[in-house]
N, C-alpha and C positions, 0 to 999 in steps of 0.2 A: 438585593442580591445582584452581583455583577454578572452580566451576560458574558458567556464564553464565546469567543469567535472561532469560526471554522470556515471552510471553503469547499466549493465544488469545482472540480477540474473538468473542463469541457473540451479538451484537445481532440478527442475522438469525434465529437459532434462537429467541431469547426472544420476538421479535416474532411469529413463526409460532405459538408456544405460546399467545400472547394473541389469535390470530385476525387479525393484521395481516400480510397477505401482499404488500402493495405498499409500496415504500419511501416513496411520497408520503403514505401514511397518517400519517406522523409530522409532516408540515408543520403541520396545524391545531393539534394539541396543543402543539407547540413554540411556535407563535405565541401561544397563550393564555398561555404562561409568559414571554412577552417575548423570545423567541428567533426571529429571522427568518433562515431558511436557504433558499437556492434548492433546487430539486428535484435539481440535479446535486450540490450539497453534501450533501444528505440521502442521495442514492444512494451517494456515496463513503463516507459515515459508516457506512452499513449494510453495503455489500458489501466494502469494503476494511478493513484493520486500521489504525486511526488511530495515527499516531506522536505527534501532539500533539493534545490534546483539552482544551477549556475545561472547567473544573470546573462552570460554570453549565450547560453542555450535558449533562455527565454526571449532575448532580443532576436535571435535567429528565427525562432518559431513565429514571432510576431511579423518579421519581415517576410518569411516564406509564405505564411498564410494570409498576409495582408489584412491583419486584424489588430484589435486593441487588446490591452491587458484585461479589460472588462469582458471581452468575448471569451477569453480563456479561463479566467478565475472569477468565480462568483462568491463574494463573501456572504456568509450566513451567520446568524446568531443561534447558538445552541441553547435551547431552553431546558430547564430541569437538570437534575444531576443523575444521569443514567450511567452510573459507574458500574463496571463489572465487579462482581464479588471477588474478593481476594481469595486465592487458593491457599489452603493450609499446607504446611510442610508435610513431608511424607510421614504417614502414621498419625497426623494430627487432625484427621477429619472427625467430626462428631457423628453420633449415631444417626442423626437426621440426614446427613449428607452421605453420598457414596454408597457403600454396600451395607450400611446399618451395622447390626451386631455380628455379621458374618466376617470372619477373619481366616485367612489361609493358615494351614498347619505349617509350622516352621520346619524347614528341611534339615535333616541331619545327615552329614556326610561322614561315612565310615570307611575305613581302609578296606581294600579288596583282598580277600583271602585266596591264595593260589594253591 
């Protein structure tokens, strides 16, 4: 079985090691390097694990934090196949899933008598 690769993103930890505890602390140094990101974009970059990352932003982060790529990105091998179960289409759930045999009563729309 082929091992699937994944990674851990350690930007928040590296920032804390450098005394940067607010996500907005990155905005001025990024701007000095010609990268303008909004505060919400910087927040997502720090807090969440990026799926797509510009190499310019990555190089700027390495320069700002004076670290290596190994400090920011830790490759890991994912073991096992922990797949999420697929969701069935609307109305296609089995009795074992969801609400069992209970089904809502179909609504009937009738004209209003005045």
